[in-house]
VOGU-3710 file (C-alpha; in Angstrom, 3 decimals, decimal comma):
1> msahrlskvl> -103,765/-49,899/154,183  -107,830/-50,713/155,190  -109,382/-47,783/154,908  -110,609/-48,048/158,953  -106,629/-48,041/159,773  -106,036/-45,329/157,406  -108,679/-43,214/159,746  -106,652/-44,383/162,753  -103,422/-43,309/161,484  -104,758/-39,589/160,419
11> datlpldtar> -106,970/-38,715/164,013  -103,219/-39,779/165,027  -101,247/-37,362/163,135  -102,904/-34,702/161,711  -105,340/-31,936/163,729  -109,150/-33,011/163,927  -110,424/-31,108/161,196  -107,741/-31,754/158,796  -108,155/-35,620/159,835  -111,963/-35,489/159,149
21> llrvpppaeq> -111,518/-33,940/155,865  -109,820/-36,601/155,223  -111,037/-39,517/155,896  -112,432/-41,989/153,026  -115,398/-44,286/154,038  -114,914/-47,788/152,758  -116,625/-48,289/149,538  -119,721/-50,240/150,914  -120,496/-47,492/153,134  -120,090/-44,890/150,751
31> rrrdrhflel> -122,165/-46,418/147,776  -125,003/-47,097/150,932  -124,138/-42,961/151,666  -124,495/-41,508/148,176  -127,954/-43,252/147,861  -129,440/-42,630/151,051  -128,561/-38,831/149,574  -129,707/-39,199/146,232  -133,064/-40,550/147,904  -133,403/-37,755/149,774
41> alkhselsrd> -132,817/-35,160/147,001  -135,047/-37,282/144,774  -137,867/-36,987/147,765  -137,373/-33,253/148,031  -137,915/-32,764/144,650  -141,345/-33,175/145,926  -141,664/-29,587/146,818  -141,890/-28,531/143,669  -144,301/-27,296/141,610  -142,780/-27,711/137,905
51> petrvgaiiv> -145,701/-29,311/135,949  -143,065/-30,928/133,887  -139,659/-31,297/135,621  -139,192/-31,684/139,658  -135,349/-31,576/140,716  -134,290/-31,620/143,976  -130,618/-30,883/145,333  -129,062/-31,701/148,705  -125,313/-30,343/149,904  -123,312/-32,367/152,118
61> gpagevrsmg> -120,273/-31,642/154,056  -117,120/-33,516/154,263  -118,243/-35,233/157,438  -121,260/-36,642/155,783  -123,563/-33,769/157,337  -126,557/-31,569/155,631  -125,493/-28,382/154,750  -128,352/-27,145/152,890  -131,300/-28,127/150,006  -133,060/-27,371/147,767
71> ynrfpegide> -135,797/-27,755/144,564  -136,490/-25,758/141,674  -139,079/-23,044/142,535  -139,916/-19,514/141,569  -138,044/-16,768/143,569  -139,053/-15,792/147,013  -142,022/-13,509/146,542  -142,762/-14,391/143,208  -146,410/-15,993/143,152  -146,106/-19,440/141,748
81> saerlgvrel> -149,531/-19,172/139,993  -151,120/-21,998/137,935  -150,909/-19,466/135,271  -147,302/-18,563/135,473  -146,266/-22,445/135,400  -148,791/-22,830/132,718  -146,978/-20,750/130,610  -143,380/-22,729/129,444  -141,165/-19,671/128,819  -142,330/-17,688/131,099
91> klslmvhael> -142,120/-20,554/133,650  -138,577/-20,974/132,723  -137,546/-17,245/132,981  -138,581/-17,595/136,429  -137,610/-20,902/137,947  -134,449/-20,902/140,061  -132,813/-24,716/139,617  -132,505/-26,568/142,599  -128,662/-26,616/142,127  -128,737/-22,599/142,701
101> aaitnaarvg> -131,306/-22,616/145,385  -129,393/-25,447/147,527  -126,358/-22,725/147,292  -128,596/-19,409/147,831  -130,099/-21,029/150,788  -126,642/-21,859/152,348  -125,499/-18,438/151,615  -128,416/-16,688/152,711  -127,329/-18,205/156,448  -123,612/-18,224/156,007
111> iplqgctlyf> -123,205/-21,940/155,868  -120,013/-22,555/153,517  -119,527/-25,035/150,851  -116,304/-25,375/150,067  -115,183/-29,136/149,504  -118,740/-30,357/149,631  -120,714/-32,806/147,541  -124,173/-31,681/145,398  -126,183/-34,589/144,729  -129,061/-33,789/142,493
121> aqtddsglvw> -132,080/-35,791/141,087  -134,821/-35,376/138,529  -137,585/-36,851/138,158  -141,436/-36,179/135,980  -145,095/-37,534/136,257  -143,962/-40,751/134,197  -141,908/-41,417/137,011  -138,536/-41,477/134,934  -135,836/-40,355/137,332  -132,718/-39,590/136,014
131> ggvpctrcte> -129,353/-36,772/136,755  -126,629/-36,431/134,823  -124,193/-32,819/134,888  -126,203/-29,910/136,103  -126,904/-27,434/133,809  -124,133/-25,151/132,684  -125,428/-22,092/134,409  -125,889/-24,201/137,606  -122,017/-25,744/137,117  -120,795/-22,271/136,616
141> hilmagiaev> -122,505/-21,567/140,245  -121,391/-25,007/141,750  -117,697/-24,209/140,536  -118,000/-20,369/142,364  -119,030/-22,036/145,513  -116,549/-24,295/145,787  -118,305/-27,596/145,856  -115,933/-30,348/145,044  -117,940/-32,839/143,566  -121,391/-33,913/142,367
151> isyptkrans> -123,377/-36,742/142,322  -126,520/-37,478/140,483  -128,415/-40,501/138,928  -127,631/-41,628/135,388  -128,042/-38,932/132,346  -131,374/-39,317/131,027  -131,822/-40,801/127,335  -134,811/-39,512/126,297  -134,781/-36,455/124,159  -134,037/-32,987/125,892
161> kwhqdwafar> -133,515/-30,076/124,958  -130,677/-29,483/127,645  -128,597/-32,338/125,866  -126,736/-29,044/124,091  -126,011/-27,027/127,290  -124,829/-30,448/129,510  -122,262/-31,231/126,811  -121,029/-27,876/127,474  -120,870/-27,997/131,266  -119,442/-31,452/130,980
171> elfresglah> -116,763/-29,498/129,882  -116,509/-26,980/132,118  -116,514/-29,920/134,474  -113,346/-31,636/132,414  -111,481/-28,128/132,340  -111,671/-27,284/136,532  -111,786/-30,610/137,761  -114,692/-30,972/139,486  -115,727/-34,372/140,159  -118,734/-36,130/138,938
181> reiefipaae> -120,296/-39,816/139,806  -123,470/-41,523/138,431  -125,132/-44,051/140,724  -127,219/-46,287/138,794  -131,614/-45,808/140,291  -132,450/-48,119/142,258  -136,384/-48,392/143,407  -136,388/-48,227/146,724  -138,613/-51,942/146,926  -135,144/-53,675/145,736
191> hardpsmar> -132,935/-52,538/148,605  -133,546/-55,429/150,450  -132,002/-57,182/147,361  -128,672/-54,992/147,403  -126,171/-55,806/149,852  -124,576/-52,316/149,726  -127,454/-50,842/151,233  -127,401/-53,002/154,458  -125,947/-51,248/157,520
//
């Protein structure tokens, strides 16, 4: 049965909210949507003042609506001075990760995240773009928020102090059943040559 036909059957036989939750977009539409939200996360990362790594996160509901956004930053009311950002250990101790910022932004205004998808992207001044799984701490909060899936660009291949932490986070993903998908990064200039991005 086609995805379109399945949507019609669901609408006719299930309560409206349940039908919306179970509707699955066609694969080409899902790829287009995934790339759109990853690009939005990457764009949102530009707000970060971290001089080393900028991260953006977008949380999307089952109907494709944006529920929350976040980027890596210091907590509200804490000055992101050049002096603090320039001392690595101090910066790391104060930095709220983008995923956690998006979750707390939603909590602050009472937006539920159960069953949502979290998209996140990371970049730096070299222009490298990557993703992978979130860190262990963020993974714990993602699970507690009831988020159902994480979608990112592929894992960073260059050396990183986070590799050991990411390995443990992957174990948490496996144990909990939290879904994770990686989508290849395609620069915006190449979208015209990518049929899956066509409307």
